[in-house]
TORBA-323000 format. One line per 5 residues: number of its first residue (from 0); their letters; for each residue x, y, z of N, C-alpha, C. Coordinates in Angstrom, 2 decimals, always signed. Layout:
# TORBA-323000
NUM	a	X/Y/Z/X/Y/Z/X/Y/Z | ...
This chain:
# TORBA-323000
0	makkn	+16.13/+8.18/-14.84/+16.15/+7.69/-13.47/+15.96/+6.18/-13.49 | +16.64/+5.50/-12.60/+16.55/+4.05/-12.52/+15.15/+3.62/-12.09 | +14.72/+2.49/-12.59/+13.41/+1.97/-12.23/+13.42/+1.54/-10.77 | +12.37/+1.90/-10.06/+12.25/+1.54/-8.65/+11.92/+0.07/-8.52 | +12.45/-0.55/-7.50/+12.15/-1.94/-7.20/+11.04/-1.96/-6.15
5	vkprv	+9.80/-1.80/-6.59/+8.65/-1.73/-5.69/+7.92/-3.06/-5.75 | +7.70/-3.63/-4.57/+7.04/-4.93/-4.51/+5.92/-4.90/-3.46 | +4.67/-4.76/-3.90/+3.56/-4.82/-2.95/+3.19/-6.26/-2.61 | +2.91/-6.49/-1.33/+2.51/-7.82/-0.87/+1.24/-7.69/-0.03 | +0.35/-8.67/-0.18/-0.92/-8.66/+0.54/-1.18/-10.06/+1.08
10	rvpsk	-1.74/-10.11/+2.28/-2.11/-11.41/+2.86/-3.53/-11.32/+3.42 | -4.38/-12.24/+2.95/-5.75/-12.39/+3.47/-6.00/-13.88/+3.65 | -6.93/-14.27/+4.54/-7.25/-15.69/+4.69/-7.76/-16.28/+3.38 | -7.50/-17.57/+3.16/-7.88/-18.20/+1.89/-9.38/-18.43/+1.77 | -10.05/-18.79/+2.85/-11.50/-19.02/+2.82/-12.14/-18.37/+4.04
15	lkkgq	-13.28/-17.74/+3.81/-13.98/-17.04/+4.87/-15.45/-17.40/+4.87 | -16.11/-17.20/+6.01/-17.55/-17.40/+6.11/-18.22/-16.03/+6.05 | -19.42/-15.98/+5.52/-20.15/-14.72/+5.43/-20.31/-14.11/+6.82 | -19.97/-12.84/+6.94/-20.07/-12.13/+8.21/-18.83/-12.24/+9.08 | -17.88/-13.03/+8.68/-16.65/-13.21/+9.46/-15.76/-11.97/+9.35
20	vfevk	-15.21/-11.53/+10.48/-14.25/-10.44/+10.50/-12.87/-11.03/+10.22 | -12.14/-10.43/+9.29/-10.82/-10.95/+8.96/-9.80/-9.83/+8.86 | -8.54/-10.19/+9.07/-7.46/-9.22/+9.04/-6.80/-9.22/+7.66 | -6.52/-8.02/+7.17/-5.81/-7.82/+5.92/-4.45/-7.24/+6.27 | -3.39/-7.83/+5.73/-2.03/-7.36/+6.00/-1.37/-6.98/+4.69
25	tlvth	-0.71/-5.83/+4.67/-0.01/-5.40/+3.47/+1.39/-4.91/+3.82 | +2.28/-5.08/+2.88/+3.64/-4.58/+3.01/+4.08/-4.19/+1.60 | +4.64/-3.00/+1.48/+5.11/-2.57/+0.16/+6.56/-2.13/+0.29 | +7.39/-2.69/-0.55/+8.81/-2.33/-0.58/+8.95/-1.14/-1.52 | +9.49/-0.05/-1.01/+9.62/+1.18/-1.81/+10.85/+1.94/-1.30
30	pmetg	+11.69/+2.45/-2.19/+12.89/+3.19/-1.76/+12.51/+4.59/-1.28 | +11.93/+4.68/-0.11/+11.43/+5.94/+0.43/+12.57/+6.94/+0.61 | +12.34/+8.17/+0.17/+13.31/+9.26/+0.35/+12.57/+10.44/+0.96 | +13.02/+10.89/+2.13/+12.31/+11.93/+2.88/+12.49/+13.33/+2.31 | +13.51/+13.54/+1.51/+13.79/+14.87/+1.00/+14.68/+15.68/+1.93
35	qrvik	+15.18/+15.05/+2.98/+16.04/+15.73/+3.96/+17.52/+15.43/+3.75 | +17.81/+14.34/+3.06/+19.22/+13.99/+2.85/+19.86/+14.87/+1.79 | +21.17/+15.12/+1.98/+21.92/+15.99/+1.07/+23.00/+15.18/+0.38 | +23.19/+15.44/-0.91/+24.29/+14.83/-1.66/+25.55/+15.61/-1.27 | +26.52/+14.92/-0.69/+27.72/+15.59/-0.17/+28.48/+16.37/-1.23
40	ktgkk	+28.63/+15.81/-2.41/+29.43/+16.46/-3.46/+28.80/+17.75/-3.96 | +27.47/+17.78/-4.08/+26.81/+18.95/-4.67/+26.14/+19.85/-3.64 | +25.84/+19.30/-2.46/+25.13/+20.07/-1.44/+23.63/+20.18/-1.70 | +23.15/+19.52/-2.73/+21.72/+19.56/-3.06/+20.98/+18.46/-2.31 | +19.74/+18.77/-1.94/+18.90/+17.77/-1.29/+18.35/+16.78/-2.32
45	lprdi	+18.27/+15.54/-1.92/+17.61/+14.53/-2.75/+16.11/+14.83/-2.72 | +15.43/+14.78/-3.84/+14.00/+15.09/-3.83/+13.20/+14.06/-3.04 | +12.17/+14.53/-2.37/+11.30/+13.65/-1.59/+10.58/+12.70/-2.54 | +10.49/+11.45/-2.14/+9.77/+10.43/-2.90/+9.30/+9.36/-1.93 | +8.11/+9.57/-1.40/+7.54/+8.60/-0.47/+6.20/+8.12/-1.01
50	inrlv	+5.75/+7.00/-0.51/+4.38/+6.57/-0.78/+3.52/+7.44/+0.12 | +2.60/+8.17/-0.49/+1.80/+9.10/+0.30/+0.32/+8.72/+0.39 | -0.07/+7.63/-0.29/-1.47/+7.25/-0.23/-1.66/+5.77/-0.51 | -2.58/+5.17/+0.22/-3.01/+3.79/-0.01/-4.53/+3.78/-0.07 | -5.06/+3.29/-1.18/-6.51/+3.16/-1.33/-6.82/+1.68/-1.55
55	vtyng	-7.81/+1.17/-0.80/-8.21/-0.23/-0.92/-9.70/-0.29/-1.23 | -10.05/-1.10/-2.24/-11.45/-1.32/-2.55/-11.77/-2.81/-2.40 | -13.00/-3.09/-1.96/-13.49/-4.46/-1.80/-14.79/-4.53/-2.58 | -14.82/-5.32/-3.64/-15.98/-5.42/-4.53/-16.39/-4.05/-5.05 | -15.41/-3.21/-5.39/-15.69/-1.90/-5.97/-15.99/-0.81/-4.96
60	kkvld	-16.07/-1.14/-3.68/-16.39/-0.15/-2.64/-15.10/+0.21/-1.89 | -14.83/+1.50/-1.75/-13.64/+1.94/-1.03/-13.78/+1.61/+0.46 | -12.80/+0.85/+0.98/-12.84/+0.45/+2.38/-11.70/+1.07/+3.20 | -10.69/+1.61/+2.51/-9.58/+2.26/+3.19/-9.00/+3.33/+2.27 | -8.75/+4.50/+2.85/-8.09/+5.59/+2.12/-7.14/+6.24/+3.10
65	akwhp	-5.88/+5.80/+3.07/-4.88/+6.28/+4.03/-3.95/+7.27/+3.35 | -3.75/+8.42/+3.99/-2.81/+9.43/+3.49/-1.62/+9.45/+4.42 | -0.45/+9.24/+3.86/+0.77/+9.15/+4.65/+1.64/+10.39/+4.47 | +2.49/+10.65/+5.46/+3.35/+11.83/+5.48/+4.81/+11.40/+5.59 | +5.76/+12.35/+5.52/+7.18/+11.99/+5.49/+7.67/+11.10/+6.64
70	svsan	+6.99/+11.08/+7.75/+7.48/+10.27/+8.87/+7.12/+8.79/+8.74 | +6.40/+8.42/+7.68/+6.07/+7.00/+7.49/+7.37/+6.23/+7.24 | +7.41/+5.01/+7.75/+8.63/+4.22/+7.64/+8.88/+3.75/+6.21 | +10.10/+3.37/+5.96/+10.42/+2.72/+4.69/+9.71/+1.37/+4.68 | +9.31/+0.92/+3.52/+8.61/-0.36/+3.36/+7.41/-0.45/+4.31
75	pytsf	+6.45/+0.46/+4.17/+5.34/+0.54/+5.13/+4.47/-0.72/+5.18 | +4.16/-1.11/+6.40/+3.28/-2.25/+6.71/+1.95/-1.67/+7.18 | +0.87/-2.23/+6.67/-0.47/-1.80/+7.08/-1.29/-3.02/+7.39 | -2.09/-2.90/+8.45/-2.98/-3.99/+8.84/-4.33/-3.38/+9.21 | -5.41/-4.01/+8.75/-6.75/-3.54/+9.10/-7.72/-4.71/+9.00
80	flvae	-8.94/-4.51/+9.49/-9.94/-5.57/+9.53/-11.13/-5.23/+8.63 | -11.71/-6.27/+8.04/-12.90/-6.14/+7.20/-13.88/-7.24/+7.58 | -15.12/-7.07/+7.14/-16.14/-8.10/+7.31/-16.36/-8.75/+5.95 | -16.32/-10.08/+5.93/-16.53/-10.82/+4.69/-18.00/-10.77/+4.31 | -18.30/-10.04/+3.23/-19.69/-9.92/+2.78/-19.99/-10.92/+1.67
85	ksgpl	-19.16/-10.87/+0.61/-19.30/-11.81/-0.49/-17.97/-11.91/-1.21 | -17.82/-12.97/-1.98/-16.58/-13.16/-2.73/-16.39/-12.04/-3.73 | -15.13/-11.68/-3.93/-14.83/-10.63/-4.90/-13.41/-10.13/-4.75 | -13.05/-9.15/-5.58/-11.68/-8.65/-5.56/-11.43/-7.62/-4.45 | -10.24/-7.69/-3.92/-9.71/-6.71/-2.98/-8.54/-6.07/-3.71
90	iftwt	-8.67/-4.77/-4.04/-7.67/-4.09/-4.87/-6.98/-3.01/-4.05 | -5.65/-3.05/-4.05/-4.82/-2.12/-3.30/-4.06/-1.24/-4.29 | -4.07/+0.07/-4.06/-3.34/+0.99/-4.93/-2.53/+1.95/-4.07 | -1.21/+1.85/-4.20/-0.29/+2.75/-3.50/+0.14/+3.83/-4.50 | +0.25/+5.08/-4.04/+0.68/+6.19/-4.90/+1.84/+6.90/-4.23
95	ddngd	+2.89/+7.22/-5.02/+4.02/+7.94/-4.44/+4.04/+9.39/-4.90 | +5.02/+10.16/-4.42/+5.10/+11.59/-4.72/+5.26/+11.89/-6.20 | +5.79/+10.96/-6.96/+5.97/+11.17/-8.40/+4.71/+10.84/-9.19 | +3.67/+10.41/-8.49/+2.43/+10.03/-9.17/+2.43/+8.61/-9.68 | +3.51/+7.87/-9.42/+3.56/+6.47/-9.82/+2.63/+5.67/-8.92
100	tytkk	+1.91/+4.72/-9.51/+1.01/+3.87/-8.73/+1.45/+2.42/-8.83 | +1.19/+1.70/-7.76/+1.52/+0.28/-7.66/+0.26/-0.42/-7.19 | -0.18/-1.40/-7.95/-1.45/-2.05/-7.66/-1.25/-3.54/-7.40 | -2.00/-4.04/-6.45/-2.01/-5.47/-6.15/-3.47/-5.87/-6.00 | -3.85/-6.96/-6.64/-5.23/-7.45/-6.58/-5.20/-8.85/-6.00
105	tavtv	-6.11/-9.11/-5.07/-6.23/-10.45/-4.50/-7.72/-10.78/-4.38 | -8.02/-12.05/-4.36/-9.42/-12.49/-4.28/-9.81/-12.82/-2.85 | -11.02/-12.43/-2.49/-11.60/-12.81/-1.21/-12.65/-13.86/-1.54 | -12.52/-15.04/-0.91/-13.45/-16.13/-1.17/-14.32/-16.35/+0.05 | -15.64/-16.14/-0.11/-16.59/-16.29/+0.98/-17.48/-17.49/+0.69
110	a	-17.54/-18.41/+1.65/-18.35/-19.62/+1.48/-19.78/-19.39/+1.93
């Protein structure tokens, strides 16, 4: 099977103050397949392959665990808010139906 062109992107503010509420934005490019389309020549359905889970940790603590279903859009966008506690890593892990994972790590800098 051809390698998927999956590109996770994350946006957080560059500098934050302790206790500040900030928005986290994510977008992941993934060739989502619902499992409903049929190959005309063979009549067989294309197997489902969607991103079905997003887990986000902040300084090792899980802050988001989203489970997605077939109706999720292609290239899903997610936005949520966090409170800046201390500087550290924000790690995003997307998982698809094949068990493939895509990880993006970004730093949160708290002054």
